[in-house]
C-alpha positions in Angstrom: 99.7 85.0 108.2 95.6 85.6 107.1 96.7 88.2 104.5 99.1 85.4 103.1 96.5 82.7 102.9 94.0 84.9 101.2 96.8 85.7 98.6 97.5 82.1 98.1 93.7 81.7 97.5 93.3 84.9 95.5 95.6 84.6 92.8 94.3 81.3 91.3 90.5 82.9 91.6 91.5 85.8 89.6 92.8 83.6 86.9 89.8 81.7 86.8 87.2 84.5 87.6 88.7 87.2 84.8 90.1 84.8 82.4 93.7 86.5 82.2 96.7 85.6 80.2 99.6 83.5 81.0 101.5 86.8 81.2 99.6 88.2 83.7 98.8 85.1 85.5 102.5 85.2 86.3 102.6 89.2 87.1 100.3 87.9 90.0 102.1 84.9 90.9 105.4 87.0 91.3 102.9 89.5 93.2 102.5 86.7 95.9 106.0 85.8 96.2 107.1 89.0 96.9 104.3 89.6 99.4 105.5 86.4 101.0 109.6 87.4 101.1 108.0 90.6 102.5 106.4 88.6 105.4 109.7 86.8 105.8 111.7 89.2 106.2 109.3 90.9 108.9 109.8 87.8 110.4 113.8 87.2 110.3 114.1 91.0 111.3 112.1 90.3 114.6 113.9 87.5 115.5 117.4 89.1 115.5 115.6 92.3 117.1 114.9 89.9 120.0 118.1 88.4 119.9 119.8 92.0 119.9 117.5 92.6 122.8 118.3 89.9 124.8 122.1 90.5 124.3 121.6 94.1 125.3 119.9 93.0 129.1 123.0 90.9 129.1 125.0 93.8 128.8 123.5 95.5 131.4 123.7 92.4 133.9 127.9 92.4 133.1 128.2 96.2 133.6 126.1 96.3 136.7 128.3 93.5 138.3 131.5 95.2 137.0 130.3 98.7 138.8 129.9 96.8 142.3 132.8 94.8 141.8 134.9 98.2 140.8 133.2 99.9 144.4 134.1 97.1 146.2 138.1 98.2 144.7 137.7 101.7 145.7 136.4 101.1 149.4 139.4 98.3 149.8 142.2 101.3 148.3 140.4 103.9 150.6 141.1 101.7 153.2 144.5 100.7 152.8 145.4 104.4 151.7 144.1 105.3 155.4 146.3 102.4 156.9 149.4 103.9 155.0 148.6 106.8 156.1 148.6 105.9 159.7 151.5 103.6 159.3 153.3 106.3 158.0 152.4 108.4 161.4 153.2 105.7 163.4 156.9 105.5 161.6 157.2 108.9 162.2 156.2 108.7 165.7 158.2 105.5 166.8 161.5 106.7 164.3 163.1 108.4 167.2 161.8 105.9 170.2 162.5 103.0 168.3 165.4 103.1 165.8 165.8 99.6 165.7 162.9 98.4 164.0 163.3 100.7 161.3 164.2 98.5 158.3 160.8 96.4 159.6 159.1 99.5 159.2 160.5 100.3 156.0 159.5 96.5 155.1 155.7 97.2 156.3 155.9 100.5 154.1 157.1 99.2 151.2 154.6 96.1 151.1 151.4 98.5 151.9 152.7 100.3 148.7 153.1 97.4 146.9 149.3 96.6 147.6 148.5 99.9 147.1 150.2 100.1 143.7 148.5 96.5 142.9 145.2 97.7 143.7 145.4 100.8 142.1 146.5 99.2 138.7 143.3 96.5 139.2 141.5 99.6 139.9 142.5 101.6 136.7 142.1 98.0 135.0 138.5 97.8 135.9 137.7 101.1 135.0 139.2 100.4 131.4 137.0 97.6 131.2 133.8 99.3 132.3 134.7 102.3 129.8 135.3 99.2 126.9 131.6 97.5 128.5 129.7 101.3 128.5 130.9 102.0 124.8 130.1 98.7 123.5 126.5 98.8 125.2 126.2 102.4 123.6 127.3 100.4 120.3 124.4 98.0 120.8 122.1 100.4 122.1 122.3 102.5 118.6 122.1 99.3 116.7 118.7 98.4 118.5 117.3 101.8 118.2 118.1 101.5 114.2 116.7 98.3 114.3 113.7 99.0 115.7 113.0 102.1 113.3 113.8 99.7 110.1 110.7 96.7 112.0 108.8 99.9 112.3 108.9 100.8 108.7 108.3 97.0 107.8 105.3 97.1 109.5 103.9 100.3 107.9 105.0 99.0 104.8 103.1 95.8 105.5 99.7 97.3 106.8 99.7 99.4 103.3 100.4 96.0 101.6 97.5 94.5 103.4 95.1 97.5 102.6 96.0 97.1 98.6 95.3 93.2 99.2 91.8 94.1 100.8 91.0 96.3 98.0 91.6 94.0 95.3 89.7 91.6 96.9 86.9 94.0 97.0 87.2 95.0 93.4 87.4 91.3 92.4 84.5 90.6 94.1 82.5 93.4 93.2 83.3 92.1 89.8 81.8 88.7 90.7 78.5 89.9 92.4 77.9 92.0 88.5 78.3 88.8 86.8 76.0 87.1 88.9 73.3 90.0 88.4 74.0 89.6 84.6 73.2 85.6 84.7 69.8 86.4 86.8 69.1 89.2 84.5 69.5 86.9 81.2 66.9 84.1 82.9 63.6 85.4 81.4 65.2 85.6 78.2 66.8 82.2 77.9 63.5 80.5 79.6 61.4 82.5 76.8 63.8 81.2 73.6 65.5 78.0 74.7 63.0 75.8 72.7 64.5 77.9 69.7 67.9 77.4 70.2 69.1 79.9 72.9 71.1 78.9 75.6 73.8 80.3 78.6 76.4 78.3 80.6 79.8 80.4 82.5 82.9 79.0 82.0 86.1 80.7 83.6 84.0 83.6 85.1 82.7 83.9 81.8 79.2 83.9 80.3 78.5 82.4 77.2 75.0 83.1 75.1 74.3 81.2 72.4 72.0 81.3 69.8 71.3 78.9 66.9 71.4 80.4 63.6 67.8 79.4 63.1 66.8 81.9 66.1 68.6 85.0 64.1 69.2 84.2 60.2 67.7 82.7 57.6 69.7 80.0 55.5 72.6 81.6 54.1 71.7 85.4 55.0 73.3 88.3 57.0 69.5 89.7 57.3 68.0 88.9 61.6 64.3 88.0 61.2 61.3 89.1 63.7 62.3 86.7 65.9 65.9 86.7 66.6 65.9 91.0 66.7 62.8 90.3 69.2 65.7 88.4 71.4 68.3 90.9 70.9 66.3 93.3 71.9 65.5 91.6 75.4 69.1 91.1 75.7 70.3 94.4 74.9 67.9 96.0 77.6 69.5 93.4 80.0 72.8 94.5 79.0 72.7 98.1 78.1 72.7 100.0 81.9 76.1 97.6 82.6 79.0 99.6 82.0 81.1 97.1 83.9 80.9 94.0 81.3 82.8 93.7 77.9 80.4 91.9 75.2 82.6 89.9 72.4 79.7 89.1 70.1 80.9 85.9 67.5 79.7 84.6 64.4 80.5 80.5 64.0 78.9 78.7 60.7 79.4 74.8 59.8 82.1 73.3 57.7 79.9 73.6 54.3 81.1 75.6 51.8 84.6 77.6 51.1 86.5 78.9 54.2 86.7 81.9 53.1 83.3 82.2 52.4 82.5 80.9 55.9 84.6 83.4 57.6 83.1 86.1 55.6 79.5 85.0 56.9 80.3 84.6 60.0 81.4 88.1 60.7 79.1 90.0 58.5 76.3 87.5 61.3 78.2 88.9 64.1 78.5 92.8 63.2 75.0 92.5 62.2 73.9 91.6 65.9 76.2 93.9 67.1 74.6 96.5 64.9 70.9 95.3 66.6 72.3 95.7 70.2 73.3 99.2 69.6 70.6 100.1 67.8 68.9 99.0 71.3 71.4 101.2 73.9 74.6 99.0 74.2 77.3 101.3 74.2 79.4 100.5 70.8 82.7 100.7 72.7 81.5 97.7 74.8 81.3 95.5 71.8 83.6 93.8 69.7 82.3 91.5 66.9 84.2 88.7 65.5 83.6 85.9 62.7 85.2 82.4 63.7 83.8 81.0 60.6 83.9 76.8 60.6 87.4 76.7 62.8 85.5 76.5 66.1 82.8 73.9 65.9 80.7 72.5 68.8 79.8 69.4 67.0 80.5 66.8 64.3 80.3 68.5 60.6 79.7 65.1 59.7 75.8 64.8 61.0 72.8 67.0 60.1 72.4 67.8 63.6 75.8 68.7 64.3 76.0 71.5 61.3 72.7 72.9 62.9 74.9 73.4 66.5 78.0 75.2 64.6 75.5 77.3 62.8 75.4 79.7 65.6 76.1 82.9 67.2 77.5 83.4 70.6 77.9 86.6 72.9 80.3 86.4 75.3 80.2 88.4 78.2 83.2 89.3 80.6 83.8 91.8 83.6 85.6 94.5 82.8 89.1 94.5 84.0 90.9 97.4 83.4 90.3 98.9 86.7 92.1 95.8 88.6 95.1 95.9 85.6 95.1 99.1 86.4 95.6 98.4 90.1 98.3 95.6 89.5 100.4 97.7 87.2 100.6 100.4 89.8 102.0 97.7 92.4 
């Protein structure tokens, strides 16, 4: 029950902290529904198991009562048989002395024979009923054994799934802790260059480090000046020893000039920032450079201050989720 609650809390958290795609989020929702369906199947199996166990108990009581009844009939039958034997002996002894009583004796003999036959028939029917109940009990016991085996298997499967959920929670927790450490490592850099247009914020489980064009580039240039290189060197020192993150470098411009020219300029600036980071120890395979041109503004391009805010380079730092995706695909 607790794991189902954790799962229902976990999937939205994965969506928020990992920024997965809609398809990946749906896969996680499907996995959650699958776990809930598995738990419901176990509950249903337990109810059926309890019902079958109660039926078995009632059947055992009925068999026990039938056995007692059968034993009573056996005793009665034996008593009647002894009476019959005694009567036969008496009849034989009295046959010579009291011939006049032959008809009465014959009637009593016949009556006793009928009673004996009736008791024997009832005994045979009781024996047949007992055999039927024993066979039914045997079938119930076999079915109960099969249910117990299935229930045990379901419990084992559920324990395995709970262990996998715990493993996934641990993986996501480590990713979150790692992003918090990255955020803390950027504090000194933000304090030092905040007055030059450097800021950082966290959105959807990712860190967005924004560097203004004034900090990095002369107007219209793709060459990074000394202050910008120093800021990027410090950023590289904070990121290079953390292989568990991915880094996206996005170049942005204002709306002045042609859209194609702006796109080319933003791409070249993103590549220039990427080169400085790799020169200072950040592994190239963890970096992606992208130009966004004028198409993702953060302020109005109708004012000088708005244009200055739009001329920026954003470095998006996100947790590396390859391990999580592989885990989910194995599920």
